[in-house]
PATOR-309443 format. One record per residue (C-alpha): residue in one letter; x, y, z; residue number from 1. Coordinates in nm, 3 decimals. Example, Ala and Ser with C-alpha at 12.3 -4.5 7.8 and 13.67 -1.06 7.14 Angstrom:
PATOR-309443
+------+---------+---------+---------+-----+
| code |      xx |      yy |      zz | pos |
+------+---------+---------+---------+-----+
|    A |   1.230 |  -0.450 |   0.780 |   1 |
|    S |   1.367 |  -0.106 |   0.714 |   2 |
+------+---------+---------+---------+-----+
//
This chain:
PATOR-309443
+------+---------+---------+---------+-----+
| code |      xx |      yy |      zz | pos |
+------+---------+---------+---------+-----+
|    M |   0.000 |   0.000 |   0.000 |   1 |
|    S |   0.138 |   0.341 |  -0.089 |   2 |
|    K |   0.197 |   0.624 |   0.158 |   3 |
|    P |  -0.095 |   0.835 |   0.027 |   4 |
|    E |  -0.333 |   0.539 |   0.065 |   5 |
|    N |  -0.209 |   0.483 |   0.420 |   6 |
|    A |  -0.255 |   0.850 |   0.501 |   7 |
|    N |  -0.607 |   0.847 |   0.356 |   8 |
|    R |  -0.703 |   0.547 |   0.570 |   9 |
|    T |  -0.562 |   0.717 |   0.878 |  10 |
|    V |  -0.759 |   1.036 |   0.809 |  11 |
|    V |  -1.080 |   0.842 |   0.744 |  12 |
|    S |  -1.026 |   0.649 |   1.067 |  13 |
|    M |  -0.971 |   0.971 |   1.265 |  14 |
|    L |  -1.278 |   1.135 |   1.114 |  15 |
|    A |  -1.488 |   0.830 |   1.198 |  16 |
|    T |  -1.399 |   0.872 |   1.565 |  17 |
|    N |  -1.642 |   1.094 |   1.747 |  18 |
|    P |  -1.647 |   1.212 |   2.109 |  19 |
|    T |  -1.883 |   0.933 |   2.210 |  20 |
|    T |  -1.648 |   0.668 |   2.070 |  21 |
|    V |  -1.355 |   0.824 |   2.255 |  22 |
|    E |  -1.556 |   0.833 |   2.580 |  23 |
|    Q |  -1.659 |   0.470 |   2.540 |  24 |
|    N |  -1.301 |   0.361 |   2.474 |  25 |
|    L |  -1.171 |   0.552 |   2.776 |  26 |
|    A |  -1.445 |   0.405 |   2.996 |  27 |
|    R |  -1.346 |   0.055 |   2.885 |  28 |
|    V |  -0.980 |   0.122 |   2.961 |  29 |
|    W |  -1.059 |   0.266 |   3.303 |  30 |
|    H |  -1.291 |  -0.013 |   3.406 |  31 |
|    R |  -1.068 |  -0.293 |   3.281 |  32 |
|    H |  -0.734 |  -0.150 |   3.384 |  33 |
|    V |  -0.789 |   0.085 |   3.677 |  34 |
|    D |  -0.621 |  -0.158 |   3.918 |  35 |
|    D |  -0.322 |  -0.187 |   3.685 |  36 |
|    L |  -0.299 |   0.192 |   3.650 |  37 |
|    V |  -0.304 |   0.235 |   4.027 |  38 |
|    A |  -0.040 |  -0.039 |   4.065 |  39 |
|    L |   0.178 |   0.152 |   3.818 |  40 |
|    G |   0.158 |   0.467 |   4.028 |  41 |
|    V |  -0.150 |   0.654 |   3.909 |  42 |
|    P |  -0.312 |   0.790 |   4.225 |  43 |
|    A |  -0.643 |   0.614 |   4.292 |  44 |
|    E |  -0.811 |   0.950 |   4.353 |  45 |
|    M |  -0.700 |   1.071 |   4.010 |  46 |
|    A |  -0.840 |   0.762 |   3.840 |  47 |
|    E |  -1.165 |   0.798 |   4.034 |  48 |
|    H |  -1.202 |   1.166 |   3.943 |  49 |
|    S |  -1.130 |   1.093 |   3.576 |  50 |
|    M |  -1.391 |   0.818 |   3.566 |  51 |
|    L |  -1.646 |   1.044 |   3.737 |  52 |
|    A |  -1.574 |   1.332 |   3.501 |  53 |
|    A |  -1.613 |   1.107 |   3.197 |  54 |
|    A |  -1.942 |   0.972 |   3.332 |  55 |
|    L |  -2.076 |   1.322 |   3.395 |  56 |
|    V |  -1.980 |   1.441 |   3.048 |  57 |
|    R |  -2.141 |   1.137 |   2.892 |  58 |
|    A |  -2.459 |   1.184 |   3.096 |  59 |
|    A |  -2.477 |   1.554 |   3.012 |  60 |
|    R |  -2.443 |   1.479 |   2.642 |  61 |
|    S |  -2.705 |   1.207 |   2.643 |  62 |
|    E |  -2.957 |   1.356 |   2.889 |  63 |
|    G |  -2.879 |   1.724 |   2.887 |  64 |
|    G |  -2.710 |   1.931 |   3.152 |  65 |
|    A |  -3.026 |   2.029 |   3.337 |  66 |
|    A |  -3.137 |   1.667 |   3.380 |  67 |
|    V |  -2.795 |   1.564 |   3.510 |  68 |
|    I |  -2.785 |   1.852 |   3.757 |  69 |
|    S |  -3.133 |   1.760 |   3.879 |  70 |
|    R |  -3.031 |   1.396 |   3.930 |  71 |
|    L |  -2.711 |   1.500 |   4.111 |  72 |
|    R |  -2.910 |   1.730 |   4.341 |  73 |
|    D |  -3.158 |   1.453 |   4.417 |  74 |
|    A |  -2.873 |   1.210 |   4.491 |  75 |
|    A |  -2.695 |   1.466 |   4.711 |  76 |
|    D |  -3.017 |   1.537 |   4.903 |  77 |
|    A |  -3.077 |   1.166 |   4.960 |  78 |
|    F |  -2.717 |   1.116 |   5.072 |  79 |
|    E |  -2.741 |   1.411 |   5.310 |  80 |
|    R |  -3.064 |   1.272 |   5.460 |  81 |
|    E |  -2.896 |   0.936 |   5.515 |  82 |
|    L |  -2.597 |   1.097 |   5.684 |  83 |
|    L |  -2.809 |   1.320 |   5.907 |  84 |
|    T |  -3.050 |   1.048 |   6.014 |  85 |
|    G |  -2.784 |   0.784 |   6.057 |  86 |
|    D |  -2.997 |   0.528 |   5.874 |  87 |
|    T |  -2.711 |   0.377 |   5.678 |  88 |
|    P |  -2.352 |   0.269 |   5.729 |  89 |
|    C |  -2.250 |   0.567 |   5.511 |  90 |
|    R |  -2.223 |   0.775 |   5.826 |  91 |
|    Q |  -1.935 |   0.558 |   5.954 |  92 |
|    N |  -1.750 |   0.578 |   5.621 |  93 |
|    Y |  -1.765 |   0.955 |   5.576 |  94 |
|    N |  -1.717 |   1.096 |   5.925 |  95 |
+------+---------+---------+---------+-----+
//
């Protein structure tokens, strides 16, 4: 195969990649290899924050920012109620 044909295939491949594909590929890497990354020295907190950020971006793109914010507020309110009432073991883990 000639160099121009190779270059054309590379460009077509790059153009075929969209943000959703990139997000899906990163999610697969993180979920399959997060333990390996941490073992190699990536701080666990950094891996966790990256996974959370990717999930939030994906949710915002698929559901819309307002819906994601509403769900996060509902989850935060429920978590706060659990912590304040002491109904769950969460209180032990986060105090």
